[in-house]
C-alpha positions as CSV (number, residue, x, y, z in Angstrom):
1,X,0.0,0.0,0.0
2,X,2.8,2.6,0.6
3,X,3.8,2.2,-3.0
4,X,0.3,3.0,-4.2
5,X,0.1,6.0,-1.9
6,X,3.5,7.3,-3.1
7,X,2.5,6.9,-6.7
8,X,-0.8,8.7,-6.2
9,X,1.0,11.5,-4.3
10,X,3.7,11.9,-6.9
11,X,1.3,11.8,-9.9
12,X,-1.2,14.1,-8.2
13,X,1.4,16.7,-7.2
14,X,3.0,16.6,-10.7
15,X,-0.5,17.3,-12.2
16,X,-1.2,20.1,-9.7
17,X,2.2,21.8,-10.3
18,X,1.7,21.4,-14.1
19,X,-1.8,22.8,-13.9
20,X,-0.6,25.8,-11.9
21,X,2.2,26.5,-14.3
22,X,-0.2,26.1,-17.3
23,X,-2.9,28.5,-16.0
24,X,-1.5,31.6,-17.6
25,X,-0.7,29.8,-20.8
26,X,-3.2,28.8,-23.5
27,X,-4.6,25.4,-22.8
28,X,-6.2,23.4,-20.0
29,X,-4.4,24.6,-16.9
30,X,-7.4,24.6,-14.6
31,X,-8.5,21.1,-15.9
32,X,-5.0,19.8,-15.3
33,X,-5.1,21.2,-11.8
34,X,-8.5,19.6,-11.3
35,X,-7.2,16.2,-12.5
36,X,-4.3,16.5,-10.0
37,X,-6.7,17.2,-7.2
38,X,-8.9,14.2,-8.3
39,X,-5.9,12.0,-8.2
40,X,-4.8,13.3,-4.8
41,X,-8.3,13.0,-3.4
42,X,-7.9,9.2,-3.7
43,X,-5.6,9.4,-0.7
44,X,-6.1,12.7,1.0
45,X,-9.3,14.2,2.4
46,X,-8.1,17.8,2.1
47,X,-7.8,17.3,-1.7
48,X,-11.3,15.8,-1.9
49,X,-12.7,18.9,-0.3
50,X,-11.1,21.1,-3.0
51,X,-12.3,19.1,-6.0
52,X,-15.8,20.5,-6.2
53,X,-14.9,24.2,-5.9
54,X,-12.2,23.9,-8.6
55,X,-14.6,21.8,-10.8
56,X,-17.3,24.5,-10.4
57,X,-14.8,27.2,-11.3
58,X,-13.5,25.3,-14.3
59,X,-17.0,24.7,-15.6
60,X,-18.1,28.3,-14.9
61,X,-15.0,29.6,-16.9
62,X,-15.7,27.2,-19.7
63,X,-19.4,28.4,-19.8
64,X,-18.3,32.1,-19.8
65,X,-15.7,31.4,-22.5
66,X,-18.4,30.4,-25.0
67,X,-21.2,32.8,-24.0
68,X,-20.5,35.2,-26.9
69,X,-19.2,34.8,-30.4
70,X,-16.3,37.3,-29.9
71,X,-15.1,35.2,-26.9
72,X,-15.3,32.0,-29.0
73,X,-13.5,33.7,-31.9
74,X,-10.7,35.0,-29.6
75,X,-10.2,31.5,-28.1
76,X,-10.1,29.9,-31.5
77,X,-7.7,32.5,-32.9
78,X,-5.5,32.1,-29.8
79,X,-5.4,28.3,-30.2
80,X,-4.5,28.6,-33.9
81,X,-1.8,31.1,-33.0
82,X,-0.3,28.7,-30.5
83,X,-0.4,25.9,-33.1
84,X,1.2,28.2,-35.7
85,X,3.9,29.3,-33.3
86,X,4.6,25.6,-32.5
87,X,5.1,25.0,-36.3
88,X,7.4,28.0,-36.6
89,X,9.5,26.7,-33.6
90,X,9.6,23.2,-35.1
91,X,10.8,24.5,-38.5
92,X,13.7,26.2,-36.6
93,X,13.9,29.3,-38.8
94,X,16.9,31.6,-38.8
95,X,16.3,35.2,-37.7
96,X,18.5,38.2,-37.4
97,X,20.5,38.6,-34.2
98,X,18.3,40.6,-31.9
99,X,20.2,40.7,-28.5
100,X,22.1,38.8,-25.9
101,X,20.9,38.6,-22.3
102,X,23.5,39.3,-19.7
103,X,25.0,36.5,-17.6
104,X,23.2,36.3,-14.2
105,X,25.1,34.3,-11.7
106,X,25.5,30.7,-13.0
107,X,23.0,31.3,-15.8
108,X,24.8,31.7,-19.1
109,X,23.8,34.5,-21.5
110,X,21.1,33.6,-24.0
111,X,21.5,34.8,-27.6
112,X,18.3,35.7,-29.5
113,X,19.2,35.2,-33.1
114,X,20.3,33.9,-35.5
115,X,18.3,31.0,-33.9
116,X,15.2,31.3,-31.8
117,X,15.9,30.1,-28.3
118,X,14.3,26.8,-27.3
119,X,13.3,26.1,-30.8
120,X,13.0,22.7,-32.4
121,X,10.4,20.0,-32.6
122,X,10.4,19.2,-28.9
123,X,9.2,22.7,-28.0
124,X,7.1,23.1,-31.2
125,X,5.3,19.8,-30.8
126,X,4.4,20.6,-27.2
127,X,2.9,23.9,-28.3
128,X,1.1,22.3,-31.2
129,X,-0.3,19.7,-28.8
130,X,-1.4,22.4,-26.4
131,X,-3.1,24.4,-29.1
132,X,-4.9,21.3,-30.3
133,X,-6.1,20.5,-26.8
134,X,-7.3,24.1,-26.4
135,X,-9.2,23.8,-29.7
136,X,-10.7,20.5,-28.6
137,X,-11.8,21.9,-25.3
138,X,-13.3,24.9,-27.0
139,X,-15.3,22.7,-29.3
140,X,-16.4,20.5,-26.3
141,X,-17.3,23.7,-24.4
142,X,-19.4,25.0,-27.2
143,X,-21.3,21.7,-27.5
144,X,-21.6,21.2,-23.7
145,X,-22.2,24.8,-22.3
146,X,-23.2,27.2,-25.1
147,X,-26.9,26.6,-24.7
148,X,-26.7,27.0,-21.0
149,X,-24.6,30.2,-21.3
150,X,-27.2,31.7,-23.7
151,X,-30.0,30.9,-21.4
152,X,-28.2,32.5,-18.5
153,X,-27.5,35.6,-20.5
154,X,-31.1,35.8,-21.6
155,X,-32.3,35.5,-17.9
156,X,-29.8,38.2,-16.8
157,X,-31.1,40.5,-19.6
158,X,-34.7,39.9,-18.7
159,X,-33.9,40.6,-15.0
160,X,-32.2,43.9,-15.9
161,X,-35.2,44.8,-18.0
162,X,-37.6,44.1,-15.1
163,X,-35.4,46.2,-12.8
164,X,-35.3,49.0,-15.3
165,X,-39.0,49.0,-15.8
166,X,-39.7,48.9,-12.0
167,X,-37.3,51.8,-11.4
168,X,-38.9,53.9,-14.1
169,X,-42.4,53.1,-12.8
170,X,-41.5,54.1,-9.2
């Protein structure tokens, strides 16, 4: 049993850390965080208590993200841009020399140009994969939550209209 608990703990924390790191990046950061908490909840009660709030937040954000056509368009363009940037990094193009970062302690200077730093198919394919996952999640969110998001927007608009009419009548 200690081997199972160790494996669950390591896998869960890896997913949690990856999810936190991925949050500001395009892609499924909150869902990776949620999956890490689900894994950890198999062994830890504190993680189980946090699954539902994170799940609710992830679903609310997904619903909000598909509530209007501009939001859908921005998400789709963003996912396509990440995929395109991954292809560019994979092709490893040569660019003019732009600058060299200074050496900071043990970190060597990084030259930007004539090659893009961290380029190659390893980085490019991970970005392509991330963009495809983002596009897949967008399509799923549209199918799963678009109708519900539209109903909520309609109810909110009707409530505002009722408040407006009652304030003008008073």
